[in-house]
N, C-alpha and C positions, 0 to 999 in steps of 0.2 A: 614611873611604871609605864605611862602612856608613851613617853619618849623612847624608852627601850623597845617597846613593841613596834613602834613606827620604824625605828632603826633596823630591827630584825626583818620587818616586812620589806623595807627598801633593799636590804642586802639580798634577800631571796629574789626580788624582782631583777636585780642586777645579774645574779647568777643565772636566772632563767634567760635573760637576754644574751648573756655570754654563751650559754649552751646552744641557743638558737643560732647565733651567728657562726659558731663553730660547725654546727650541722650544715649550714648553708655555704660553708667554705669561706666565711669572712672572719677567720680566726685573727685575733689581735685587734679587732675593731673596738674603738673606744666610744661607747654610746654617749658618754657625757659630752665629749667633744663634738660628736655628730649632732646632738641636741642643741648645743650652743650655736653651731654653724647654721642649722635649720632655722632656729629662732631669729638669728641675726639676718638671714636672707629674707625671712618673712617680714621683719621690721623694715628692712630696706625697700622691699616691694610695696609695703604700706606707705612708706614715705614717697615713693615714686607716684603712687596713685594720688596721694594728697597734693603733691606738687603739680601734677598734670591737671588735677581737678581745679586747683587755684588758677592755673594758666588758662584753662578753658573758660572759667567764669570771667576772667578779665577780657579775653578776646571776644566772648559772646556779648558782653556789655558794650565793648568798643564797636562791634559790628552794628548793634542795635542803635547806638548813638549816631554812627556815620550814616547808615541807611535811613534812619528817621529824619536826619537833617536834610537829606536830599530827596525825601518824600518818595522812596521807592516802594513803600507798602510792606505788608506782612509776608507776602509770598516769597520775595527774594531773600528776606531775612531767614525764613524757615529753611530755604534751600542752602544758604550759606552756613547756617548753624549745623545742618545735617552733614555737610562736607567737613566742617571743622571737627565735629564729633568723630567722624570716621578717621581723619588724619591723626587726631590725638589718640584714639583707640589703637591704631596701628603703631604709633610711637610707643605706647605703653606696652604692647605685646612684645615689641623688639627689645625695649629696655629690660623687661622682666626676663626674657630669654637670655639676654646677655648677662644678667645678674646670676643666672643659674648655669652659666658656662656653656652656652650653645655655641657651636662652631661658627666661624665667620661666614662660611658658605650658606648656612641655614639662615643667618641673620640677613645677608644680602638677598637671598632668594625670597624670604618673607617680605622684605621691603619692596622688591620689584613686583612680587605677586599682588601685594596690596595696592600698589599704585596702578598696576594694570587693571585690576578689578574695578577701581574707581574710574579709570578712563573708559572702560566698557560701559559702566553705568551711566556716565555723563553722555556718551555717544548714544546710548539707548534712549535717554530722555529727549535729546535733541531730535533724533530721527523719528521718535514716536510722535512728538509734537508737530514736526513737519509733515509726517504722513497723515495725521488726523486733519490738519489744516487743508492739505491737498485733496483728500478724499471728500471732505465736507464741501469744498468749493465746487467739486464735480458732481455733487449730489449722489454719491455712491451709496448703495444699499447698506443698512447697518450690519447685516450679517456678513457681507463681503468685507466691510471695514474691520470687523472683529477678526475675521480670518487673516487679513493682512497684518494686523497688530500681533496676533499670536505667532504668525510665521516669523516676523521680525524678532520677536522676543526669544523664540526658540533658537533661531540662528545665532543671535548674539550671545546667548547663554552657552551654547556649544562652543563657539569660538573663544569666548572668555575663559571657559573651563580648561580648554586645551592650552591656551596661553599661560594660564596660572600654573598648570601642572608642569609646563616646560621650564618654568623658572626654578623648579626644584630638581631638575635633571631627569625627569621622566622621559621615556622614549615615546614621543607623540605618535610616530608612525605605527608603532606596535599597538598603541591604544586605539588608533583609528581602525587598524585592521581587525582588532578584537571586537570593536563595536560593529564593524561590518558583518562579521560572522554571526554575532549575536542577533543583528537585525535580520539576517537571512533566516535564521532559525525561528525568530518570532514571526516573520512573515509567513512561513509555511504553517505555523501553528495557529495563526489568526487570519486566515485568508478571507473569511467572511467579513470580519471587522474591518480589515484593510480595504476590501471592495466597497463596503458602505462609506468608509472615510473618503476614498478617492471619488466615489459618486457624489458625496456631499460637496466636495470641493468643486467638482464639475457643475453642480447645480448652482453654487454660489457664483461661479464665473459666468455661466450662460444665462442665469436668471430667467427661467421660463415662468416663474412666479415670484412674488415677493410676500413679505409678511403683511397680512391683512387682506390678501386677494382671496376671492372665492373660487375654488378649483374643484375639479373632479379627477382623482388619481386612483388608478387601479380599482375602479368601481366605488371608491369612497369619495363622497362629496362633502365639502366643508370649507371652513375659513382657515387659512394658514396662520398658525399661532407662533411657530418657531421652526427655524431651519438649523438643525444641529449638524455636527460632523457625521453622525451615524444614522439619525432618523429625521423625518419630517413630521411635525405635529399638526393635526387638523382638528377643528372643533365643528361638529355637525350641527344641524338645526335643532337636534334634540339635546344639545349641550353635552355631547359625548366626545371625549378626546380620543383620537386615534393616532398612533405612532406607526408610520410606514417606513421600513428600512429604505435608505437612500438608493441602494442598488435596485430595488423594485421600482422606485420612483423614476430613476434614470432610464429604465428599460420599458416603461409602460406609457400608454397614451395619456397625455396631460391636456385637460380642457380647462382653460382659464376664462372665467366669466367676467373678470374685472379689468383685464388689461386694456381692452379697447373702449371702455366707457360704458354708456347705457346698454341695457340688455332688453330684448323684446320678449314679451309674454304672449303666447297664442292660446286662445280659449275657444274650443270647438262648440258650436251650437247647431240646433236643428229646428226648422219650422215646417209646418205643413205646406203641401203643394198649393193649397188654395190661398195661402197668405201671400202678401206682397213683400218682396225684398226691400224696396225703397221705404215702405211703411215701417218695417222692422228696423231699418237703419235710422229712421227718424226717432224711434223709441230708444234704441240702444246707444247711439253715439253720445247723447248728453250724459248718460250714465257712466260711460267710460271716461269722459273728460272731467266728470265731477269728482273722481277719486283724488284725494290730496297727494298721492305718491306717483301719479301718472304724469309723464311729461306731455305737455300740450302745445309745444312750439310748432312752427311751420315745417321744420325738417323732420320732426319725430312725433307728429300728431297721431292720435288713435285712428284706426281704420276698421271697417267691417266689410269683409269680402265674401262673395259667394264662391265656395270652394268646390262643391260637388253636387250634382243632381243624383241623389241616391235613390234607392228603391221606393222608399216611403217618406222621404223628407228632403227638404232643401238644406244642405249642410253649409253653415256659415262659419267664418273664422274671425273672431274679434282679436285684434292685435293692438297692443299698447307697449310703450317703452317706459322703463324705469331706470333710475340712476344706479350706477355700479355699487354704491354703498347700500342700496336696498335689495340687492340680489339675495341676501340672506333671508329676507322675508318675502321672497317672490311667491312662495306657495300661499301665504296668507293673503297677499294682494289678489292672486288669482281666485281664491275662494270668495273673497268679499265682492269682487266684480261679478262673479257667476251668480251669487245670491241676489245682487241688485238687478241683474239682467232678468233673472227668473221672475222677480216681483214686477218689474216693468212690463214684461210680456204678458203676464197675467192681468195687470191693470188695463192693458191695451187690447185685451181679448184676442191676442194672437196665439194660435194653437201651437203647442210643441208636441209633435207626434211621439208615440211610444209603440213598441212592437205589440201587435194583437193578432189573433187567429180566428178565421171564419171556418166553420165545419159544415160541409154539404154531404147529405146522406141520400143516395139514390137506391131505388128498388128495395126499400126496407118497409114493406107494408105492415108487418107485424108490430112495428113501433109507432105507427101512425096515430093510434089513440093517445099515446103520451105526448106526441109531437103536435097534435091538433087539439087544442082545448075545446073547441066547439063540438067536435066529434065525440070527445070523451064525455061531455055533458049529455049529449043525446043518448049515448049508450047507457049511462047511469039512470036516465029517466025511463028508458024502455025496459030495462031488466036490471034493477038495482041489486037484486039478490044474486044474480049470476055474474056480476062484474065487480065484486068486492075487491078483486086484486088490483083494479085501477086506482083504488084509494091509497095504495101502499107505495 
């Protein structure tokens, strides 16, 4: 009973396949023969995979043995094994395509394209290694080094892609012309992005600042964290990250506090006219030199100069030098010095003037009782009941 049901189901399945093939214009197709052919080709493909897998295992062990005997290390073995895998994979693809009846032109094109891609990859590795060694020997900035590597990679990928497509009979000139038209359209649609990109390349080539420099750009002051193709990243003293478009960076004034080494800090001070400037210098100079972050050598030693004879004070300028790595905390150093100077002047009894006002009143006799305490007392004794308003 079960056998007859299965036979009936199989007959209905065959009839359905036959009707489907007739509807698709494949009348007279023998599905059993097709299934046998497909299964046979799958088995042959599996045998090809197993054969090449065994061949790869033998060659990989042989390479390991040879390279290990000559003490080349693990890195050459990994590179040789990668090339071997690529070549065997290409051979497997061509063998399977031939198994399924691919034309000779397709097989030859696939073989040439695969070898061309491998050649471009090897050239890319060699040039990249040589470029990295050359840039490192010339102490090129890391951002510019990354730009050169990316440019080389993009150029080789484009050339390799065009070469591979040419092996299959594609019209390379038409492809290049089409890419040019698409590039023009994209350029008009993304003018701002392209402007920032070109400005970023200009900054990496001219290098007005480097990563780690303390700069002031477009009113923003901070440490350069990253120079990307589109933006420049700054970190301020408040640990706030700011991204400035490279187009604005390239067209604005750039102040670099780190490029020339030590930086000077100026602290304005004021003492009274009655005080002595040499005496104030004797008090302040040791305080400036005592700070651990202040440079005290003969070329960049601290100084205290008289800058101005102002209306009510002698204006002094305390000047110290700090290293470029300490520019980020320049504000804290200035505050610490100012606090120590204030304490030192107070201990030395040196007056620091502050604005004050003196008021002179003439021809104001009605206010004289309030302004003259002695007269007020006399009036209160003479007629206390009549001068109660003086007490208010």
